[in-house]
C-alpha positions in Angstrom: 71.1 28.8 -123.3 67.5 26.6 -123.5 64.3 27.0 -121.6 65.1 23.3 -119.5 68.7 24.4 -118.2 67.8 27.7 -117.6 65.2 26.7 -115.3 67.6 23.6 -113.4 69.7 26.6 -113.2 67.3 28.6 -111.0 66.0 25.8 -109.5 69.7 25.2 -108.3 70.2 28.3 -107.4 67.3 28.9 -105.0 68.3 25.6 -103.2 71.5 26.7 -102.3 70.1 30.1 -101.2 67.2 28.1 -99.0 70.3 25.2 -97.9 72.5 28.8 -97.8 69.8 30.9 -95.5 69.0 27.8 -93.3 73.1 27.7 -92.3 73.0 30.8 -91.6 69.8 30.7 -89.4 71.5 27.9 -87.8 74.2 29.0 -87.1 72.3 32.0 -85.7 70.7 29.8 -83.2 73.6 28.2 -82.1 75.8 31.6 -81.9 72.2 33.8 -79.8 69.8 31.1 -79.1 71.7 28.3 -77.3 75.2 29.7 -76.8 75.5 29.7 -73.5 73.9 26.2 -73.3 76.8 25.0 -75.2 79.5 27.2 -73.8 78.6 25.2 -70.2 79.1 22.1 -71.7 82.6 23.0 -73.7 83.8 24.4 -70.3 82.7 21.0 -68.8 84.1 19.0 -70.6 87.2 21.4 -70.9 87.8 21.4 -67.4 88.1 19.5 -64.2 86.3 21.7 -61.1 87.2 20.2 -57.4 85.5 21.8 -54.4 87.8 22.3 -51.5 85.8 22.6 -47.8 86.0 25.3 -45.9 87.3 24.8 -42.3 84.5 26.0 -40.0 85.0 28.4 -37.2 85.8 27.4 -33.8 83.2 27.5 -30.6 85.1 28.2 -27.9 83.7 27.5 -24.0 83.1 31.3 -22.2 86.3 30.5 -19.4 88.6 29.7 -23.1 87.9 26.1 -23.7 87.7 24.4 -27.3 84.4 22.7 -27.7 83.7 22.2 -31.6 87.1 22.6 -33.5 87.4 21.3 -37.7 90.9 18.8 -38.0 92.9 19.2 -40.9 91.3 15.8 -43.1 91.5 15.5 -47.1 89.7 13.8 -49.3 90.2 11.0 -52.4 88.4 11.4 -56.2 89.6 10.1 -58.9 88.9 10.5 -62.7 87.7 7.2 -63.8 88.7 7.6 -68.0 92.5 8.1 -66.7 92.9 5.0 -64.3 94.1 2.7 -66.6 95.0 -0.1 -63.5 91.0 -0.3 -62.3 91.1 -3.4 -60.4 94.3 -2.6 -59.0 93.4 0.2 -57.3 89.7 -1.0 -55.9 91.6 -3.3 -54.2 94.1 -1.2 -52.7 91.5 1.5 -51.8 89.6 -0.8 -50.2 92.3 -2.2 -48.0 93.4 1.8 -47.0 90.2 2.7 -46.5 88.5 -0.1 -45.1 85.6 -0.4 -47.4 84.7 -3.3 -49.6 86.0 -3.8 -54.0 82.8 -4.3 -54.9 81.4 -0.8 -53.7 85.2 1.2 -54.9 85.4 -1.1 -57.5 82.1 0.4 -58.7 83.0 4.0 -58.6 86.0 3.6 -60.5 84.9 1.9 -63.2 81.8 4.8 -63.7 81.6 6.7 -66.4 81.3 9.7 -64.2 84.0 12.8 -64.7 85.2 12.6 -60.7 84.2 10.6 -58.2 84.3 10.8 -54.7 85.9 7.8 -53.3 86.3 8.6 -49.4 85.9 12.1 -47.4 87.4 13.1 -44.0 90.7 10.7 -44.2 93.5 11.5 -41.7 97.2 12.5 -43.6 98.6 9.9 -42.6 96.4 6.9 -45.0 96.7 9.4 -47.6 100.6 9.8 -47.4 100.4 5.9 -48.3 97.9 6.4 -51.1 100.2 8.6 -52.4 103.5 6.9 -52.0 101.7 3.3 -53.6 100.8 5.9 -56.6 103.9 7.5 -57.1 105.9 3.5 -57.0 103.2 2.1 -59.3 102.3 5.2 -61.5 99.1 5.2 -61.1 97.3 7.9 -62.6 93.6 9.4 -62.3 94.0 9.7 -58.4 92.9 13.2 -57.3 94.0 14.0 -53.4 92.3 17.5 -52.2 92.5 18.8 -48.5 89.5 18.8 -46.7 88.0 19.4 -42.9 86.1 16.8 -40.6 84.2 18.4 -37.7 85.4 17.3 -34.1 84.5 18.1 -30.5 86.8 17.5 -28.0 84.5 17.0 -25.0 82.6 14.1 -26.3 79.5 14.1 -24.1 80.2 18.0 -22.6 77.5 20.5 -24.3 75.8 17.7 -26.8 72.6 18.9 -26.7 73.6 23.1 -27.0 76.5 22.4 -30.0 74.5 19.5 -31.6 76.2 18.3 -34.7 77.0 18.3 -38.1 76.3 16.0 -41.5 78.4 14.1 -43.9 79.0 17.5 -45.5 80.1 19.2 -42.5 76.6 21.0 -42.5 75.4 21.8 -39.8 71.9 19.8 -38.7 71.2 20.4 -34.9 71.8 22.8 -31.9 74.0 25.3 -32.5 75.9 24.1 -35.2 72.1 24.5 -36.9 71.2 27.9 -35.4 75.1 29.7 -36.5 75.5 27.3 -39.8 75.8 30.7 -41.8 78.3 32.4 -39.3 80.0 28.8 -39.0 80.2 27.5 -42.4 82.5 30.2 -44.0 83.0 29.5 -47.9 84.5 26.8 -49.7 87.7 26.7 -52.6 87.8 25.7 -55.8 90.7 24.0 -57.9 89.9 24.4 -61.7 92.0 22.9 -64.2 92.0 22.2 -68.5 91.1 18.8 -69.3 91.1 17.2 -72.7 87.2 14.9 -73.4 89.4 12.1 -71.6 89.1 13.8 -68.5 93.4 14.2 -68.9 95.2 17.3 -68.4 96.1 19.0 -70.9 99.7 19.6 -71.2 100.9 22.9 -70.2 98.0 24.1 -69.1 97.1 26.3 -65.4 95.7 24.7 -62.8 93.4 27.7 -61.1 93.7 27.2 -57.0 90.7 29.5 -55.0 91.1 28.8 -51.3 88.7 28.4 -49.2 87.3 31.3 -46.7 87.3 29.6 -43.1 83.7 30.1 -41.1 83.7 32.6 -38.1 83.7 31.4 -34.3 81.8 31.3 -31.5 82.3 32.4 -27.8 79.4 31.0 -25.6 78.0 32.1 -22.4 78.5 28.5 -20.9 81.7 28.5 -18.2 83.1 24.3 -19.5 83.5 23.8 -15.2 80.3 25.0 -14.4 78.9 23.0 -17.5 81.2 19.7 -16.0 79.4 20.1 -12.5 76.0 20.0 -13.4 76.4 17.3 -16.2 78.6 15.6 -13.1 75.5 15.9 -10.8 72.3 15.6 -12.6 73.9 12.2 -14.2 74.6 10.7 -10.9 71.2 12.3 -10.0 69.3 9.9 -13.3 71.5 6.8 -12.2 71.0 7.3 -8.4 66.9 7.3 -8.7 66.3 5.6 -11.8 65.2 9.0 -13.5 63.1 6.4 -16.9 63.0 9.7 -18.7 66.6 11.5 -17.4 66.1 15.0 -16.3 67.7 18.7 -17.0 70.3 20.9 -14.7 70.7 24.8 -16.1 72.7 27.7 -13.9 72.1 31.0 -15.3 73.1 34.0 -14.3 70.8 35.9 -13.1 72.1 39.7 -14.4 72.9 38.8 -17.7 70.7 35.8 -18.7 74.3 34.0 -19.6 73.0 30.0 -19.7 76.3 29.3 -18.1 75.4 25.3 -17.7 73.0 23.5 -20.0 73.1 19.6 -18.9 70.7 17.0 -20.4 71.1 13.6 -19.4 70.8 11.0 -21.3 73.5 12.9 -23.9 75.0 11.4 -26.7 79.0 11.9 -27.9 78.5 14.2 -30.7 81.8 12.6 -32.6 78.8 9.5 -33.1 76.3 11.1 -33.3 73.7 8.5 -35.1 74.6 5.8 -32.9 74.5 3.6 -31.2 75.2 5.7 -27.6 75.8 3.8 -25.3 76.7 -0.2 -25.0 73.5 -1.9 -24.7 72.2 -0.2 -27.9 76.0 -1.5 -29.4 74.9 -4.8 -29.0 71.9 -4.8 -31.0 72.0 -2.1 -33.3 72.7 -3.9 -36.6 69.9 -6.2 -35.8 67.4 -2.9 -35.4 65.4 -1.4 -38.7 65.7 2.2 -39.9 62.2 3.6 -38.2 64.1 2.2 -34.8 67.1 4.0 -34.9 65.8 6.7 -36.5 63.5 7.3 -32.9 66.0 6.6 -31.0 68.0 9.2 -32.9 65.3 11.6 -32.0 65.0 11.2 -29.0 68.0 10.8 -27.7 69.1 14.4 -29.5 66.4 15.9 -28.6 67.1 18.9 -25.5 64.6 18.3 -23.1 65.8 21.7 -21.6 64.4 23.8 -23.9 61.7 21.6 -26.3 60.2 19.6 -23.5 57.2 21.3 -21.1 56.3 20.0 -18.0 54.4 20.7 -14.8 56.3 22.8 -13.0 54.4 22.0 -9.5 55.5 23.6 -6.7 58.7 25.9 -7.9 56.3 27.4 -9.3 54.9 29.0 -6.1 57.6 31.7 -6.0 55.7 33.1 -9.7 52.8 33.3 -7.5 53.8 34.8 -4.6 55.4 37.4 -6.0 52.7 38.5 -8.1 50.4 38.4 -5.2 52.5 40.6 -3.4 54.1 43.0 -6.7 49.7 43.5 -7.8 48.6 44.5 -4.1 46.5 41.6 -4.2 48.1 40.6 -0.3 50.6 42.1 1.5 53.4 41.4 4.0 50.7 40.8 7.5 49.4 38.6 5.3 48.3 35.0 6.6 46.4 32.5 5.8 45.2 28.7 6.8 45.6 25.7 6.1 43.1 22.8 7.8 44.6 20.0 5.1 42.5 20.9 1.9 40.8 23.9 0.5 38.0 23.8 -2.2 37.8 25.6 -5.1 35.9 26.2 -8.4 33.8 22.5 -6.9 37.2 20.7 -6.2 38.3 19.5 -3.4 42.6 19.7 -2.9 44.6 18.7 -0.3 47.5 19.9 1.1 51.0 17.3 1.1 50.3 17.1 5.1 47.1 17.2 5.2 47.5 14.6 7.5 48.7 16.9 9.9 47.5 20.3 9.2 49.9 23.5 9.1 46.8 25.8 10.3 47.5 29.5 11.0 50.9 31.0 8.8 52.3 33.8 7.3 54.1 34.7 4.0 57.5 33.1 4.7 56.1 29.8 6.3 53.6 29.3 3.5 56.2 29.1 1.0 58.4 27.4 3.3 56.0 24.7 4.6 54.5 24.9 0.0 51.7 24.4 1.4 48.5 23.9 -0.9 45.4 25.0 0.6 47.7 28.7 1.1 48.5 29.1 -1.8 45.0 28.1 -3.4 43.6 31.0 -1.7 46.5 33.6 -2.4 46.0 32.3 -6.2 42.1 33.2 -5.6 42.9 36.7 -4.4 45.0 37.6 -7.3 42.4 36.6 -9.5 42.8 35.2 -13.2 43.4 39.2 -15.3 45.9 39.6 -12.8 47.2 36.5 -13.3 47.4 36.2 -16.5 48.9 39.4 -16.4 51.8 38.5 -15.2 52.4 35.2 -16.1 52.8 36.4 -19.7 55.0 39.5 -18.0 57.6 36.4 -17.0 57.8 35.4 -20.4 56.3 32.5 -20.0 53.3 32.1 -22.2 55.7 32.6 -25.0 59.7 31.1 -26.4 62.1 32.6 -24.6 64.2 33.8 -27.6 67.4 31.1 -26.5 69.7 30.8 -29.3 68.5 26.8 -30.1 66.6 25.2 -32.2 63.1 23.5 -30.9 62.2 25.9 -28.7 59.0 25.6 -27.4 56.3 27.8 -25.7 54.6 27.5 -22.3 51.2 25.7 -23.0 48.4 27.6 -20.8 44.7 27.6 -20.2 42.6 30.4 -22.3 41.7 33.3 -19.5 37.7 32.7 -20.6 38.4 28.6 -20.1 40.1 30.0 -16.6 37.8 29.3 -13.5 38.4 29.0 -9.6 39.4 25.5 -9.8 42.0 26.4 -12.8 43.2 29.0 -11.2 43.6 27.1 -7.8 45.8 24.4 -9.4 47.6 26.8 -11.4 48.5 28.9 -8.0 50.8 26.2 -6.9 52.2 24.6 -10.6 50.0 22.5 -11.6 47.7 22.0 -15.0 49.5 24.2 -17.0 53.3 23.0 -18.8 56.1 25.4 -19.1 60.1 24.8 -20.6 62.7 24.2 -17.9 64.7 27.4 -19.5 61.0 29.6 -19.4 61.1 28.8 -15.5 64.8 29.2 -15.1 64.5 32.6 -16.5 61.7 33.8 -14.9 63.2 32.6 -11.4 65.7 34.8 -12.2 64.0 37.6 -12.7 62.8 37.3 -9.3 66.7 37.0 -8.4 67.6 40.3 -10.9 65.7 42.7 -9.1 62.3 41.9 -10.8 64.3 42.4 -14.1 63.3 40.1 -16.9 66.8 39.1 -19.0 66.3 37.2 -22.1 68.6 33.7 -22.4 72.4 34.0 -23.8 73.8 31.7 -24.9 76.4 33.5 -27.9 78.7 35.9 -26.1 80.5 36.9 -28.8 81.6 36.4 -33.6 85.1 36.3 -34.0 87.1 36.2 -37.1 90.3 33.2 -37.0 92.9 35.5 -35.6 90.5 36.4 -32.1 89.8 40.0 -33.4 85.5 40.6 -32.4 82.9 41.1 -34.8 80.8 41.2 -33.0 78.8 40.6 -29.8 75.1 39.8 -28.2 74.7 42.0 -25.5 72.6 41.4 -22.6 68.4 42.0 -23.9 66.7 43.6 -20.7 63.2 42.0 -21.7 61.0 43.8 -19.1 61.2 45.1 -15.6 58.2 42.9 -14.0 57.9 42.9 -10.2 59.7 45.5 -8.1 62.9 45.7 -6.6 61.1 45.4 -2.9 59.0 42.9 -4.7 61.8 40.8 -6.3 64.4 41.4 -2.1 60.9 39.8 -0.2 60.9 37.2 -1.9 64.4 36.5 -2.4 65.0 36.5 1.6 61.7 34.4 1.8 63.1 31.7 -0.3 66.4 31.7 2.1 63.8 30.6 4.9 62.9 27.9 2.5 66.0 26.1 2.6 66.7 27.7 6.1 64.1 25.9 7.4 61.5 24.6 4.9 61.1 21.8 2.9 64.0 23.1 1.1 67.0 22.1 4.0 69.0 19.8 1.4 70.0 22.0 -0.3 71.4 24.2 2.8 75.6 24.8 1.6 77.1 26.5 5.4 78.6 29.9 5.0 76.2 30.5 2.5 73.1 32.1 2.0 70.8 30.2 -0.2 67.6 30.7 -1.2 65.9 28.3 -3.5 62.0 26.3 -3.6 61.0 22.7 -4.0 58.6 20.5 -6.2 57.0 17.5 -7.1 54.6 18.2 -10.5 52.1 15.1 -11.1 52.5 14.5 -14.9 49.5 13.1 -16.4 46.4 11.1 -15.3 45.3 8.1 -13.8 47.4 5.0 -14.1 49.4 6.9 -16.6 50.8 9.0 -13.6 54.5 10.5 -13.3 56.2 12.9 -11.5 58.9 15.7 -11.9 60.7 16.3 -8.9 62.6 19.5 -8.7 64.5 22.3 -7.0 65.4 26.1 -8.1 68.3 27.2 -5.8 69.6 30.9 -6.0 73.1 31.7 -4.1 73.9 34.3 -2.7 70.2 35.1 -1.9 70.8 38.6 -0.6 73.0 39.2 -4.2 72.4 35.7 -6.4 74.9 35.1 -8.8 73.9 32.1 -10.5 70.3 30.9 -10.2 69.5 26.8 -11.0 67.1 24.5 -11.6 67.4 20.8 -11.7 64.8 18.2 -12.8 64.7 15.1 -12.6 61.7 13.7 -15.0 59.9 10.1 -13.9 62.5 9.2 -10.9 61.5 5.2 -10.0 63.8 5.7 -7.1 62.3 5.4 -2.9 61.2 9.1 -3.1 60.2 11.2 -5.8 60.0 14.7 -4.3 61.6 17.8 -5.1 63.4 18.5 -1.8 64.8 14.6 -1.1 66.2 14.0 -4.4 66.2 17.2 -6.3 67.6 20.1 -3.8 70.7 17.6 -2.8 71.8 17.9 -6.4 71.2 21.6 -5.9 73.1 22.0 -3.4 76.1 20.6 -4.5 75.9 22.3 -8.2 76.2 25.3 -6.5 78.6 24.5 -3.9 81.0 23.5 -6.6 80.7 26.5 -8.3 80.8 29.2 -5.5 84.5 27.7 -4.9 84.9 28.0 -9.0 83.8 31.2 -8.7 85.8 32.2 -5.9 82.7 33.5 -3.9 84.4 32.7 -0.4 81.6 31.7 2.6 80.2 35.1 4.0 82.1 36.5 1.7 79.3 39.6 2.3 81.6 40.3 5.8 78.1 39.8 7.9 78.9 36.8 9.5 82.5 37.5 10.5 83.3 37.2 14.0 85.5 39.6 15.3 87.1 40.5 18.8 86.4 43.6 20.5 89.6 45.9 20.6 90.5 47.9 24.3 90.1 51.8 22.8 89.1 53.5 26.6 91.9 55.8 26.6 92.7 56.8 23.3 91.6 59.9 21.0 88.7 59.6 19.3 90.8 59.6 16.1 93.3 56.5 17.6 90.1 54.7 18.8 88.8 55.3 14.8 91.7 53.6 13.5 92.0 50.7 16.0 88.3 50.0 15.3 88.7 50.2 11.5 91.7 48.3 11.8 90.1 45.4 13.4 86.9 45.7 10.6 84.9 47.7 13.0 82.3 50.8 12.8 82.7 53.7 15.7 79.8 55.4 16.2 81.0 58.5 19.2 78.6 60.0 21.8 79.5 63.3 23.8 82.0 66.4 22.7 84.3 65.8 20.3 87.7 67.0 19.0 91.3 65.9 19.4 92.3 65.8 22.7 89.6 64.1 23.8 90.0 60.6 25.5 87.6 57.9 25.6 85.7 57.1 28.7 83.8 54.6 27.5 82.6 51.8 25.0 80.5 49.5 24.4 80.5 46.6 23.5 83.8 46.3 26.1 87.0 45.3 25.5 87.2 41.0 23.9 84.2 40.3 23.3 83.0 38.9 19.7 81.0 40.3 17.4 80.3 40.2 13.7 82.3 42.4 11.3 81.1 45.9 10.6 79.0 46.2 13.9 79.1 49.3 15.5 80.5 50.2 18.6 79.2 52.7 20.8 82.0 54.7 21.8 81.7 57.3 25.0 83.7 60.6 25.1 82.2 61.6 28.7 82.1 59.3 32.3 79.1 58.5 33.3 77.1 60.0 30.6 73.1 58.3 30.4 73.3 55.2 28.2 71.1 54.7 25.3 68.6 52.0 25.8 66.3 50.1 23.1 63.8 47.3 23.2 65.0 44.2 22.3 63.5 42.7 18.8 61.9 39.4 18.7 64.2 37.5 15.8 63.0 33.8 16.8 62.4 32.3 13.2 64.4 34.7 11.4 67.6 33.6 9.5 71.1 34.9 10.0 70.5 37.6 7.8 67.1 39.0 8.7 67.6 38.4 13.0 71.5 41.0 12.1 69.4 43.1 10.0 66.4 43.5 12.7 69.6 44.1 15.6 71.7 46.3 14.0 68.6 48.6 13.0 68.2 49.1 16.4 71.4 49.5 17.2 72.0 46.3 18.8 74.9 44.0 17.8 75.0 40.0 18.0 76.9 37.2 18.6 75.8 33.9 16.3 76.1 30.5 17.3 75.0 27.9 14.9 73.4 27.8 11.2 70.1 28.0 10.1 67.3 29.7 11.5 66.8 31.8 15.4 65.3 29.3 18.1 66.9 31.3 21.1 67.9 34.8 22.2 69.5 36.6 25.0 68.3 39.6 25.9 64.5 37.8 25.6 62.6 40.0 22.4 61.0 42.7 24.4 63.6 43.3 26.7 65.8 46.6 27.5 69.4 47.1 26.0 71.8 49.5 25.9 72.3 50.5 22.8 75.6 48.3 21.2 75.6 46.2 23.4 75.5 42.1 22.1 72.4 40.4 22.1 73.1 36.5 21.6 71.2 34.7 19.5 71.2 30.7 19.0 70.4 28.8 15.1 70.0 25.8 14.4 68.3 24.1 11.6 64.9 22.5 11.5 63.6 19.7 9.5 60.1 19.9 8.3 58.0 17.4 7.1 
């Protein structure tokens, strides 16, 4: 072989080897380095993957009413490469779905493998589309099941529930906080296709069913929520409240939020507006920034997100602090001369023109006297004052399971001088949230124990099985039980004789406190009229706060316009909870039966059947006959009164001194008389203003003291 030919052969051989090595390298690259990416591309090209939305969990009220539920709907999508009659299909979809032809046609003719035309379409509409597809033999249209969030009670509890977005994701309220619990896991439909997106004959379609979200049971009672919203809405209208209002009802022993109403409210079914007829008329002319601002204002839950100066409702906290810390005692008295100067600042009493003069603690609270509480605050001192407001949880968030909660805003203790402490003592120059205040007031109602507010009670599966419970959480003991009982009795005085008379409900012992908080400074000053109430005062089942922001009506006083709202909410709630008037039996009158001439056992049985107790004086045996009784037969006494029975004729009677019950509430007067062995006959309502026998007189133990009560108006 010639040398030239040999070189050519060697050269060709080297070229072949190089080419072969390149091909091996390229194959290795495709198989090893780029294999996963190409495999994914092939899978995407050869399969169609459609998502099926899971159904969000249902939200229930504590009384079993559905507050939010997911209704079965359907999603319409199109595979553009399969559609032959594009214009005809676009027109049909536009007509059925209320869309424009151009926007549908743009999707139907796009280069996408699969495009969504519309979501949350009712089955009646999709059935019409199915009939048309069958008649016209149209290809490329897919109809998949989906869900739509629905709020059957419309505006009820809107700020607490919140709402979801177009993809069923929680955007606000409970829907946002519990998104991971409610949302579930979406399902999928996977089918094999060719390069043009057509289904491959005889291929299988895989269906992965969605897993529905879990259900929530709230602490909210739908009936109590309705009461709160109804009366709050009317108050906002009647008093032209420029900034709306808030009403919260809490169960003190558990911290359960039974109702949380905010006005103005909105319909979560139409969360993105417009929210009323006035807005409907100009909605289309509003720009996006105006709509965004309006939405954020409407969605804002003022009960937890807004802070305000609480005014005199805070005096309940100041009084609790002073008594519990020992800064004052029950015998402490304070003088009102119409104003008081602290730290160089002179602050007036609301009744400066007719000063209250010397007052007991009960009168200080009942009169809502600022000079008295300035003196109380100065006696407490700033270190102790701040220690207790921290303990009441007012400087931090309560921890309620709702988004956007704010913390209280106070001066740093280093910057607090006598003037700042004086104003803080009567509820000014610091800010707290409504949920923070009602939680602190509930601690007083709960024998001094602070509870964390609870809004979600249980998490359940779709079969109703309880998966977990949120148990009531006691945060700390803030004040003693004795202090709490004392303060509650003084709150009862506020309603029966003080500035809270508009919250009085016949037959119930209501405790409360008025508040008129001044907001802003100078020309920008506005007011929050508020009232806190507890019922029944001796064993509270509910604590209620109503705050009306910037009222423009005839009055901005809490006692005048907020107290009646609390009264209405409490009255309806007491009836709904079947807590009967005077359910403790203290004020129910019964007629004393004749038991003279009966044996001791017979007499005790007869008195017990009448709802009375017996105290036997003298010898006691089965055969002994009752010789005398006090009170005598056929007079009226309160149920559970004690009848003194004498078994010996002419026995010496036990005499006691009649206490002074003037100015006392019915329960206070009754307890005072019972403690010395006297019974009481009640006439009227309110506080005691007349008694017979008079205070200091000598009366036979077991005899009746007649006490007249009346409601006294205080300016």
